[in-house]
Residue frames relative to the residue before (quaternion, step in Angstrom):
aa qw qx qy qz dx dy dz
X 1.0000 0.0000 0.0000 0.0000 0.00 0.00 0.00
X 0.2882 -0.7548 0.5680 0.1568 3.56 -0.81 1.04
X 0.0004 -0.8185 0.5685 -0.0823 3.57 -0.55 1.23
X 0.2397 -0.7534 0.5899 0.1640 3.55 -1.05 0.72
X 0.1477 0.7305 -0.6626 0.0744 3.53 -1.17 0.77
X 0.5838 -0.5657 0.4263 0.3968 3.58 -1.21 0.27
X 0.1566 -0.8341 0.5271 0.0436 3.54 -0.19 1.32
X 0.6978 0.4486 -0.2760 0.4854 3.60 1.27 -0.06
X 0.5057 0.6703 -0.4246 0.3387 3.62 1.20 -0.34
X 0.8311 0.0861 -0.1021 0.5398 3.54 -0.88 0.96
X 0.6441 -0.5202 0.3142 0.4645 3.54 1.09 0.73
X 0.6647 -0.5079 0.2915 0.4640 3.56 1.21 0.52
X 0.6947 0.4735 -0.2634 0.4731 3.60 1.29 0.04
X 0.3503 0.7416 -0.5128 0.2537 3.60 1.16 0.30
X 0.5592 -0.6707 0.3868 0.2964 3.54 -0.69 1.19
X 0.7076 0.4772 -0.2827 0.4377 3.59 0.70 -1.06
X 0.6906 0.4802 -0.2868 0.4584 3.56 0.94 -0.83
X 0.6408 0.5110 -0.3305 0.4680 3.60 1.16 -0.42
X 0.5654 0.6658 -0.3788 0.3058 3.57 1.12 -0.61
X 0.5906 0.5921 -0.3763 0.3987 3.60 1.00 -0.72
X 0.7423 0.3866 -0.2463 0.4888 3.60 0.59 -1.04
X 0.6117 0.5512 -0.3607 0.4380 3.61 1.03 -0.69
X 0.6798 0.4836 -0.2964 0.4651 3.58 0.87 -0.91
X 0.6689 0.5007 -0.3154 0.4499 3.59 0.85 -0.90
X 0.6517 0.4922 -0.3184 0.4813 3.59 0.99 -0.75
X 0.6106 0.5552 -0.3460 0.4464 3.57 1.05 -0.75
X 0.7215 0.4232 -0.2372 0.4941 3.57 1.05 -0.78
X 0.6734 -0.5704 0.2697 0.3853 3.57 1.25 0.36
X 0.5184 0.6325 -0.4279 0.3850 3.59 1.22 0.22
X 0.3524 -0.6717 0.6024 0.2485 3.55 -1.22 0.57
X 0.0849 -0.8436 0.5292 -0.0336 3.54 -0.53 1.24
X 0.0080 -0.7629 0.6464 0.0133 3.56 -1.06 0.82
X 0.5048 -0.6462 0.4780 0.3149 3.57 -1.09 0.72
X 0.0008 -0.7873 0.6165 -0.0081 3.56 -1.12 0.73
X 0.5768 -0.5417 0.4672 0.3944 3.55 -1.22 0.42
X 0.6689 -0.5296 0.3228 0.4099 3.61 -1.08 0.61
X 0.6837 0.5002 -0.3016 0.4375 3.60 0.85 -0.91
X 0.7281 0.4258 -0.2277 0.4865 3.59 1.15 -0.63
X 0.5180 0.6770 -0.4036 0.3323 3.58 1.25 -0.28
X 0.3704 -0.7028 0.5649 0.2230 3.53 -1.20 0.65
X 0.7925 0.1306 -0.0334 0.5948 3.57 1.20 -0.64
X 0.0202 -0.7317 0.6773 0.0738 3.55 -1.21 0.60
X 0.0562 -0.8216 0.5667 -0.0252 3.52 -0.95 0.90
X 0.8608 0.0391 -0.0483 0.5051 3.63 -0.69 -1.00
X 0.6502 0.4839 -0.3979 0.4299 3.54 -1.04 0.88
X 0.4737 -0.6618 0.4986 0.2984 3.56 -1.21 0.48
X 0.3134 0.8054 -0.4269 0.2664 3.55 0.75 1.13
X 0.3555 0.7712 -0.4810 0.2179 3.60 1.20 0.15
X 0.6343 0.5473 -0.3357 0.4306 3.59 1.08 -0.61
X 0.5849 0.6314 -0.3600 0.3601 3.60 1.20 -0.40
X 0.6456 0.5201 -0.3474 0.4381 3.60 1.05 -0.62
X 0.5129 -0.6516 0.4512 0.3298 3.61 -1.06 0.62
X 0.6125 -0.5277 0.4281 0.4039 3.56 -1.22 0.40
X 0.7879 0.2817 -0.2235 0.4999 3.54 -0.96 0.87
X 0.3306 0.7610 -0.4892 0.2690 3.58 1.31 0.18
X 0.2987 -0.8002 0.5065 0.1180 3.58 -0.99 0.89
X 0.4705 0.6990 -0.4345 0.3181 3.60 1.20 0.24
X 0.5784 -0.5825 0.4587 0.3404 3.53 -1.37 -0.27
X 0.2177 -0.7596 0.6055 0.0949 3.56 -0.94 0.99
X 0.0868 0.8011 -0.5862 0.0837 3.57 -0.77 1.03
X 0.8829 -0.1115 0.0309 0.4551 3.54 -0.25 1.32
X 0.5236 0.5913 -0.4526 0.4140 3.58 1.02 0.69
X 0.1593 -0.8006 0.5703 0.0914 3.58 -1.26 0.01
X 0.6112 -0.5083 0.4415 0.4160 3.52 -1.35 -0.15
X 0.4952 -0.6803 0.4623 0.2796 3.56 -1.20 0.53
X 0.8109 0.0512 -0.0104 0.5829 3.58 1.14 -0.50
X 0.6346 -0.5183 0.4123 0.3983 3.52 -1.32 0.28
X 0.7338 0.4370 -0.3123 0.4159 3.56 -1.23 0.52
X 0.5839 0.5686 -0.3795 0.4379 3.58 1.25 -0.07
X 0.0450 -0.7809 0.6230 0.0048 3.55 -1.17 0.68
X 0.0059 -0.7948 0.6069 -0.0034 3.57 -1.19 0.48
X 0.3828 -0.6986 0.5585 0.2313 3.53 -1.07 0.82
X 0.0015 -0.8154 0.5765 -0.0518 3.57 -0.41 1.26
X 0.2809 0.8129 -0.4784 0.1776 3.57 1.23 0.38
X 0.7281 0.3869 -0.2409 0.5120 3.61 1.15 -0.48
X 0.5589 0.6121 -0.3843 0.4066 3.58 1.28 -0.10
X 0.4016 -0.6395 0.5878 0.2902 3.52 -1.36 0.28
X 0.0665 -0.8303 0.5532 -0.0057 3.58 -0.21 1.25
X 0.1665 -0.8088 0.5606 0.0619 3.56 -0.35 1.27
X 0.7622 -0.1770 0.1321 0.6085 3.58 1.12 -0.72
X 0.1463 -0.7378 0.6444 0.1374 3.53 -1.27 0.46
X 0.7070 -0.5168 0.2803 0.3931 3.57 -1.19 0.50
X 0.8270 -0.1274 0.1281 0.5323 3.59 0.80 -0.90
X 0.7391 -0.4533 0.2862 0.4078 3.52 -1.35 0.14
X 0.6173 0.5407 -0.3613 0.4429 3.62 1.05 -0.62
X 0.6414 0.4972 -0.3164 0.4912 3.58 1.02 -0.78
X 0.6470 0.5319 -0.3264 0.4381 3.58 0.91 -0.87
X 0.6616 0.4880 -0.3053 0.4805 3.58 0.97 -0.84
X 0.6769 0.5159 -0.3006 0.4305 3.58 0.87 -0.96
X 0.7097 0.4167 -0.2501 0.5100 3.57 1.14 -0.62
X 0.4107 -0.7430 0.4422 0.2894 3.58 1.34 0.17
X 0.3293 0.7480 -0.4958 0.2936 3.54 0.98 0.95
X 0.5581 -0.6170 0.4254 0.3563 3.61 -1.08 0.57
X 0.6341 -0.5595 0.3895 0.3648 3.55 -1.24 0.54
X 0.5882 0.5948 -0.3641 0.4094 3.59 1.22 -0.31
X 0.5318 0.6200 -0.4188 0.3967 3.62 1.21 -0.27
X 0.4311 -0.7236 0.4708 0.2626 3.64 -0.65 1.04
X 0.3067 -0.7430 0.5732 0.1589 3.53 -1.29 0.56
X 0.4690 0.6734 -0.5086 0.2606 3.54 -1.21 0.57
X 0.3698 -0.7003 0.5700 0.2190 3.54 -1.07 0.82
X 0.4783 -0.6957 0.4525 0.2870 3.58 -0.73 1.04
X 0.5183 0.6667 -0.3986 0.3576 3.59 1.22 -0.36
X 0.5744 0.5913 -0.3980 0.4024 3.61 1.13 -0.38
X 0.5956 0.5634 -0.3683 0.4384 3.59 1.25 -0.15
X 0.3337 0.7353 -0.5140 0.2895 3.60 1.20 0.36
X 0.5186 0.6390 -0.4179 0.3848 3.60 1.19 -0.35
X 0.6721 0.5044 -0.2868 0.4600 3.59 1.19 -0.51
X 0.6195 0.5831 -0.3318 0.4076 3.60 1.24 -0.33
X 0.5663 -0.5841 0.4461 0.3730 3.60 -1.17 0.50
X 0.1496 -0.7813 0.6025 0.0653 3.55 -1.15 0.74
X 0.4015 -0.6761 0.5607 0.2594 3.55 -1.09 0.73
X 0.4535 -0.7038 0.4600 0.2958 3.63 -0.58 1.03
X 0.1320 -0.7817 0.6075 0.0504 3.53 -1.08 0.82
X 0.3755 -0.7351 0.5237 0.2108 3.56 -0.93 0.91
X 0.5670 0.6060 -0.3827 0.4061 3.58 1.27 -0.30
X 0.0543 -0.8420 0.5368 0.0012 3.57 -0.74 1.00
X 0.5608 0.6225 -0.3823 0.3897 3.57 1.22 0.20
X 0.7660 -0.2897 0.2484 0.5172 3.58 -1.17 -0.50
X 0.1304 -0.7869 0.6016 0.0431 3.56 -1.19 0.63
X 0.2258 -0.7428 0.6155 0.1360 3.55 -1.07 0.81
X 0.0326 -0.7796 0.6253 -0.0104 3.58 -0.88 1.01
X 0.1330 -0.8352 0.5296 0.0651 3.61 0.02 1.24
X 0.5028 -0.5376 0.5645 0.3734 3.53 -1.30 0.38
X 0.5970 -0.6214 0.3588 0.3588 3.60 -1.01 0.66
X 0.6647 0.4590 -0.3279 0.4899 3.62 1.21 -0.18
X 0.6185 0.5737 -0.3222 0.4296 3.58 1.29 -0.23
X 0.0186 -0.8142 0.5788 -0.0410 3.55 -0.47 1.26
X 0.6032 0.5961 -0.3241 0.4192 3.57 1.29 0.31
X 0.6014 0.6254 -0.3689 0.3335 3.57 0.98 -0.83
X 0.6371 0.5428 -0.3443 0.4253 3.61 0.96 -0.78
X 0.6353 0.5457 -0.3304 0.4353 3.59 1.08 -0.71
X 0.6399 0.5164 -0.3250 0.4673 3.58 1.20 -0.46
X 0.7508 0.3010 -0.1746 0.5615 3.58 1.27 -0.25
X 0.0510 -0.8410 0.5384 0.0148 3.59 0.58 1.12
X 0.8018 0.2822 -0.2242 0.4768 3.52 -1.00 0.87
X 0.5987 0.5530 -0.3595 0.4545 3.58 1.29 -0.13
X 0.5328 -0.6385 0.4540 0.3199 3.58 -0.98 0.85
X 0.2095 -0.7754 0.5883 0.0933 3.57 -1.07 0.83
X 0.1204 -0.7747 0.6184 0.0538 3.57 -0.93 0.94
X 0.3318 -0.7509 0.5316 0.2084 3.63 -0.38 1.15
X 0.4805 -0.6951 0.4648 0.2643 3.57 -0.94 0.92
X 0.6508 0.4893 -0.3150 0.4876 3.58 1.28 -0.13
X 0.4140 0.6996 -0.4753 0.3366 3.60 1.24 0.30
X 0.6970 -0.4135 0.3523 0.4680 3.55 -1.33 0.02
X 0.5324 -0.6700 0.4049 0.3220 3.63 -0.74 0.97
X 0.6471 0.5140 -0.3364 0.4515 3.62 0.96 -0.74
X 0.6340 0.5153 -0.3191 0.4802 3.57 1.11 -0.69
X 0.6282 0.5284 -0.3270 0.4683 3.59 0.99 -0.85
X 0.6925 0.4850 -0.2845 0.4520 3.57 0.81 -0.99
X 0.6411 0.5231 -0.3256 0.4575 3.58 1.01 -0.76
X 0.6698 0.4997 -0.2978 0.4615 3.56 0.98 -0.86
X 0.6541 0.5015 -0.3145 0.4710 3.58 0.99 -0.84
X 0.6594 0.5287 -0.3152 0.4316 3.59 0.88 -0.91
X 0.7114 0.4532 -0.2511 0.4748 3.58 1.11 -0.71
X 0.5582 0.6488 -0.3779 0.3531 3.59 1.23 -0.35
X 0.4641 -0.6535 0.5221 0.2916 3.54 -1.27 0.47
X 0.7607 -0.0797 0.0615 0.6412 3.56 1.21 -0.61
X 0.2294 -0.7715 0.5819 0.1163 3.58 -1.09 0.73
X 0.1601 -0.7409 0.6472 0.0802 3.56 -0.95 1.01
X 0.1460 0.8300 -0.5170 0.1499 3.59 -0.54 1.09
X 0.2583 -0.7270 0.6147 0.1638 3.52 -1.32 0.52
X 0.5788 0.5872 -0.3483 0.4458 3.57 1.36 0.12
X 0.5108 -0.6444 0.4668 0.3254 3.59 -0.89 0.87
X 0.7584 0.3754 -0.2328 0.4793 3.59 0.78 -0.91
X 0.4755 0.5718 -0.4588 0.4862 3.52 1.32 0.19
X 0.6363 0.5096 -0.3019 0.4942 3.56 1.03 -0.87
X 0.7034 0.4927 -0.2783 0.4301 3.56 0.76 -1.08
X 0.6625 0.5000 -0.3185 0.4578 3.60 0.89 -0.87
X 0.6498 0.5034 -0.3219 0.4698 3.59 0.93 -0.85
X 0.6554 0.5193 -0.3070 0.4544 3.56 0.92 -0.93
X 0.6742 0.5041 -0.2931 0.4533 3.58 0.89 -0.94
X 0.7321 0.4303 -0.2213 0.4795 3.55 1.04 -0.83
X 0.5435 -0.6686 0.3748 0.3421 3.58 1.26 0.14
X 0.5067 0.6378 -0.4194 0.4006 3.58 1.17 0.58
X 0.4592 -0.6681 0.4990 0.3064 3.65 -0.74 0.93
X 0.0579 -0.8145 0.5768 -0.0255 3.56 -0.97 0.87
X 0.2184 -0.7584 0.6065 0.0970 3.52 -1.22 0.66
X 0.2823 -0.7550 0.5709 0.1560 3.56 -0.69 1.09
X 0.0092 -0.7637 0.6452 -0.0176 3.55 -0.88 1.04
X 0.2455 -0.8263 0.4860 0.1438 3.59 0.13 1.27
X 0.1947 -0.7463 0.6241 0.1246 3.53 -1.25 0.58
X 0.5515 -0.6676 0.3947 0.3071 3.58 -0.87 0.98
X 0.6763 0.5109 -0.2982 0.4389 3.60 1.10 -0.60
X 0.5501 0.5850 -0.4100 0.4325 3.60 1.25 -0.12
X 0.4636 -0.7223 0.4423 0.2603 3.57 -0.58 1.17
X 0.8096 0.3426 -0.2349 0.4147 3.52 -1.12 0.75
X 0.3732 -0.7465 0.4860 0.2591 3.57 1.23 -0.11
X 0.8002 -0.2772 0.2186 0.4848 3.57 -0.94 -0.90
X 0.3892 0.7713 -0.4556 0.2146 3.59 1.26 -0.20
X 0.7487 0.4192 -0.2545 0.4460 3.59 0.59 -1.08
X 0.6037 0.5435 -0.3574 0.4608 3.60 1.15 -0.54
X 0.6645 0.4862 -0.2918 0.4867 3.57 0.96 -0.91
X 0.6143 0.5535 -0.3343 0.4522 3.55 1.05 -0.79
X 0.6480 0.5200 -0.3117 0.4611 3.59 0.93 -0.90
X 0.7083 0.4767 -0.2736 0.4430 3.59 0.74 -1.05
X 0.5937 0.6030 -0.3627 0.3903 3.58 1.11 -0.64
X 0.5551 0.6084 -0.3952 0.4069 3.60 1.17 -0.46
X 0.7249 0.3730 -0.2148 0.5377 3.58 1.25 -0.48
X 0.5018 -0.6521 0.4216 0.3810 3.57 1.28 0.09
X 0.5750 0.5927 -0.3638 0.4309 3.58 1.18 0.56
X 0.3219 -0.7070 0.5887 0.2237 3.52 -1.39 0.03
X 0.2932 -0.7169 0.5987 0.2039 3.54 -1.28 0.44
X 0.1351 -0.7775 0.6117 0.0547 3.56 -0.79 1.07
X 0.4325 -0.7037 0.4899 0.2789 3.62 -0.55 1.06
X 0.8062 0.2853 -0.2253 0.4668 3.53 -1.01 0.88
X 0.6885 0.4481 -0.2758 0.4991 3.60 1.25 -0.17
X 0.4525 -0.6751 0.5107 0.2806 3.57 -0.92 0.88
X 0.0366 0.7974 -0.6001 0.0530 3.57 -0.99 0.83
X 0.0165 0.7569 -0.6530 -0.0180 3.52 -1.35 0.28
X 0.4356 -0.6910 0.5121 0.2656 3.56 -0.77 1.04
X 0.5610 -0.5943 0.4409 0.3710 3.64 -0.94 0.76
X 0.5525 -0.6727 0.3896 0.3007 3.55 -0.88 1.01
X 0.6408 0.5148 -0.3510 0.4484 3.61 0.98 -0.65
X 0.6451 0.5111 -0.3159 0.4721 3.58 1.02 -0.77
X 0.6427 0.5146 -0.3218 0.4675 3.58 1.01 -0.78
X 0.6702 0.5020 -0.3045 0.4539 3.59 0.85 -0.94
X 0.6350 0.5292 -0.3258 0.4589 3.58 1.02 -0.78
X 0.6839 0.4787 -0.2865 0.4701 3.58 0.93 -0.91
X 0.6242 0.5305 -0.3393 0.4624 3.59 1.03 -0.71
X 0.6494 0.5140 -0.3155 0.4632 3.58 0.96 -0.82
X 0.6294 0.5324 -0.3277 0.4615 3.57 1.01 -0.81
X 0.7007 0.4694 -0.2809 0.4579 3.59 0.82 -0.96
X 0.5976 0.5395 -0.3698 0.4637 3.61 1.04 -0.62
X 0.6572 0.5101 -0.3082 0.4614 3.56 0.97 -0.85
X 0.6549 0.5068 -0.3092 0.4675 3.57 1.05 -0.72
X 0.5802 0.5585 -0.3684 0.4644 3.58 1.11 -0.64
X 0.6451 0.5358 -0.3250 0.4372 3.59 0.95 -0.82
X 0.6232 0.5511 -0.3383 0.4398 3.58 1.14 -0.50
X 0.5534 0.5947 -0.3959 0.4281 3.59 1.26 -0.08
X 0.5861 0.6162 -0.3666 0.3773 3.60 1.18 -0.41
């Protein structure tokens, strides 16, 4: 399966951008990287703007990175997009399911972590958030994904400026606090887009957690959509 993801973000190790191929391989697919125009599938990451107009591949749980973007997906197979803002921007019908495939991190292996307190997970461009939480453990978003997931799962609360820091904590049932950083592209757009799949909002600086029944329902939906790739 030819899949596009950002292979250079965070030196090629940005957690969110790695999740697409990691998840697909976990579910038994053979995955190779491809340029957007040549890709058969795009999934985790804010990469929907990368495919050309009239692209004929499959969209599963991705979105736009900022407001004002549009894309002609009339020839694509759209199984799901990340949120309602992306769905509107792509002029897709309300029947198109919503959800970021990253919430399926619950299915991935995790390296056990003995740390059980608060955790800071900075976006790779954010060098400030850790200074606001002195004494709190920091997990770089470019670490091994299994280590990141283990640390988040063991945390009591996650402070993060990373979209997939938010998503992983939310999926794993850990309260999280979004602390936006000005250098992260798109501002609050992609965070709001993600939360809209659950009919919720994200308020910077406030701890939140999607209701567990809503999360489980969305995870089940996305697992079923993954099966449609076979």
